N, C-alpha and C positions, 0 to 999 in steps of 0.2 A: 816499184813505181805504183802498182795497183793498190797496195796498202796505203800509200800516201794519198792517192786520189780518194780512196774510201774514207780516210780520216778527214780530209778536207770536206767531203760531202756531208759527213756527220756534223762537222762544225757549222756548215751552212744550214743544216736541218733543224737545229735545236736552239731556241731562244727563251729559256726560262725567265719569268719575271724576276727582276732583282731590284729591291728585296722581294721576297715572297709576299703574297697578299694576306697570308694568315700564318699563325704559329700554333703550336700544340701546348696544352697544359692539362693537368689532372683536375677534374671538377670535384666538387664536394662529395659526390656520391662514388668517387673512385674511378669513374669512367674517363676516357680520353675525350677532350673537347678541342674544338678549333676556334681560335680567336682572331678576329679581323685585325690586320695590322693598322688599317686606317682609323678604325673607331675604338679599338681595344675592347670590343664587345664580342660575345659569342656569335659565331656564324649562325647557329640555331640554338635556342634555349627552350624549346617546347618538347623535347624528348623525341622528335621525329627523325633525328640524325644519329646514326652510329658512326663514330670516327674510329677507324681501324689502322693499326700499324702492322704491316704484313712483311714477313721475311721472304726474300727471293732466293733462288738457287745460286745466284751470283753474289750473294753476301750483302745485299742492300736491304734496307728497310723502307718500304714505300707506304704512303698514306692513301687510304681509300675512304670515301664517303658512301655510306649505304643509307638510302632513303626508302622507307617501307610504305607501301600502299595497301591498306587492309582489303581493298577490292581487287587486288592484282591476281592475275592468273599466270602472267609471264614476268620474267626479270630481264632488264636491259643492262648490258655491260658497256659503258661509255668510255671510249678512248679519245682524248681531246687532241686539239691541234698543238702546234709547236711553240706558241707564244703566250700561253695562258696557264694558270694553275687552278686548283680546286676552289680557292677563295673567290675567283672571278666567275665561276661556273655554277655556284650553288643555286642562285635564283633561277637559272635556266633549268637546272635539274628538278627543282620544285615544280615548275610549269610542265615539264615533260612527264614527270611522275603523275601529276593530276590529270592532264589531258589524255594521256595514253592509258591510264589506269594500269601502270606497271610498277613493280619494285625497280629501283635503279641503283646501280653502283658505278661510281666514277673513281678514278685513281690518278695520282700524280706519278709520272715516270721518275725513275731514278734521277736525282739532281734537280727535280722540280718541286716547288713548294717546300714542305718539310720532309720530303723523301731524301734519303742519303744517297751517296754515290754520284756518278756523272752520267749524263744522258748519252746513250749510244743506241744503235740499232739492236744489238744483241741484248742490251739491258731492257729495252722495251719489250722484247719477246719474253724474257724471264719475268718481267713485271706482270704482263697480262696472264701468263700461266699461273703465277702465284695468286692473282685475284680470282681466277677461275677455280683454283683449288680451294680457296677460302669460301667461295659461294657454295661449293659442294659440301665441305665439312662443317661450316658454321651455320649455313642457312638451308641446307638440304635441297639446293637447286640442281636439277639435272639438265643435261644439254638439250633435252627435248623441250624444256620450258625456258630456254635462254635465247635472247636476241643479242647479237654483237653489233655495236654501233661504233663506227670509226670516222672521225672528222679530220680531213686533211692528212697530216702525217700519221694520225691515229688509225688510218686505214691500213698501215703497215702491220702493227701488232694484231689488228682485228683479223686480217686475212691470214696471218701466220697461225693464229689459234683456230680460225674457222676451218682451215684446211686439215686440221687434226681431229675435228669433231664430226663424224659422219651422220650423227642424228641431231645436229644442231637445228633449232627451230627457224632462225632467220639471221640475215646480215643486212645492215644498212651502211652504205658508203656515202658519206656526205663530203662533197668537194674533195674527193679522193684522188690519189696520184697513181699513175701507171708504175712509176719507179722514181727514185730520188733524182737521178741525173736527167731523166726526161722532163723534169720541171724546168731545167735551165737550158736544155737543148733537145730538139726533136731527134729521135733515133729509132730506127726500125729494129735494132738489135739490142739485146741486153748485155752490157759489158760486165766482166767479172768483178770490177771494182764498184759496181752500182750498189745502192742500198734500197731497202724496201722494194724488192722486186715483185710487186703485186701482179704485174703482167704475167708472171710465171706461176702464180698461186691461185688466181681467180678460178681457173677451170677445175681445181681440186675441191672447190666448195660445193657441197651437195644440196644445200638448202636454198630457198628463194632469196634472191639478192635484190634489194631495192637500192637504186642509185639516185642520189639527189645532187644536182650541180647547177650553178648559175651560168647563164649564157654569156655574161660579161665578167666572169671571174678573171681578175687581173693578176692573180698569183699562180693559180693552177688552171690552165686553160681547159675549157669545156671538153676538148677532145680526150682528156684523161678519163673523165667520167663516162663519156660515150664509148670509149674503147673498152673499159672494164665491163660495161653493160653488155656490149656485143659479145664479149668472150665468156660471160657467165654461163654456167651449165643450166641454171634454172633462173633466168632473169625475170624479175617482177617489173610491172609497168613503171618506167622511170619517171622522175619529176625533174624536168628542165625548167628552171625558174627564169622566165624572161627578164633580162635586166639585172638579175641577181649577181652579186659579187662573191668574194671569198668568205667574208666574215659577217654577212648580214642576212643569210637565207632564213634564219629563224623569224625575221620580221615580216615575212610574206605569209598571208593567210593560207596559201596553198601548202605551205610547209607542214603545219600541224595537221591540216585536213588530210593530206595524203598519208602522213605517218599513221594517223588514226585508222584509216582504211586498211593500211598494211597490217598493223597490229591486230585489228579485228579478224582479218583473214588468217593470220597466224594462230590466233586463238581458236578459230574454227577447225583448223587442222589438228590442233592439240586435242580439242573436244572429240573429234572423230576417232583419233587414235585411242583415247581413253575409253570411249564408248565401245569400240571393237574389243578392247581387252576385257572390259567389264562384262559384256555379253558372253564372251567365251568362259569367264569364270562362273557366270550364273547359269550356263547351259545345263539343262537337266539331262540325266542319262536316258538314252533312247529305250523305249519299251516296244515290244511287238504289238501290233494293232490287231486285236481280236474282238469278236463280238462280246465275248465274256467280260473283257476288260474295257469295253467301250466307254463306260462312265468315268473310269479312272483316267483314260486317255484324254477325254474332254476336260477333266479337271486339270490335268497336267498342262494342256494347251492354254487354259485360262491362267494358270500360274505363270507360264512362260510369258504371256502378254503382260502381266503385272510386273514381272521381273524386268522385262524390256523397258517398261515405262519408268521403273525405278532407276534403271541404268541410265536412261536419258537424263533424268533429273540430277542424278549424282554427277554425271559427266559435265553438266553445265554449272555445277556449284563452283564458286570462286577458287576453292582450294582442293578440289577433288583430286584424289590420287597422290597428293604430296603434302609434306608437312607445311603448316602455315608459317609464313615468314613475315 
């Protein structure tokens, strides 16, 4: 009975656009390209988009869009809602990449867009794990430089991965759910047949968690976001958008403003960590202080000051301490 209810919950959770809003083809340079279904034109033709086909451990091939920002110090991994695919999100990705000054990767769950397989809770977990592995191996992204972003159902795979990464830089939960069944009925307890049990995972997340939710969300009530924020181990100042619904929060000026503030503070944390590491690497060996070697000690102190200044400058460089992507 529990498996049947879980299967029904999954059926209610996923609504991939049909037909997909884009298709894949090989471009003249041999790279994979995404083509809009509506216009038959490339989603992007300026070289700013990497279209990736990634294998998951559950045997599916999922599509990911990687957008590079030359000024970025952090990378954002975006898990979307249950009724869109990458073709509909590309313009939003471009805006987020530019305004937040981040590299951004978004992906389609199994069964969405041009990704193979069928959508399910377990497949979304395998999907995001595969994307994270791709970021590590292909783009040199470490968890210290990564922010996970989950919108609506996307909060499920986001918190699944976040709970496994103790040094993750940050998490953004946008119109997130406490759990799948709690969307359709309020419950104080988590049932074994429930899906996306975020309520049980949020406390395992060690990094700062930003929660964004509309006060008039007609799909996922505001109490979901508020509950997750209250249970977070390291809650960041939340953004409750007055009058905001489920699918329109990006239209409010406070949305991008608050995200910019959050990303800036996460960059500062990254800078401080790098600076501490660089100072340790540049630390000169201690010498005994004697009158005979006084001039040498003064010179060492001066060198130490210069090294500290160099460390500060290096730590604030856009790509300090990791490979440019």
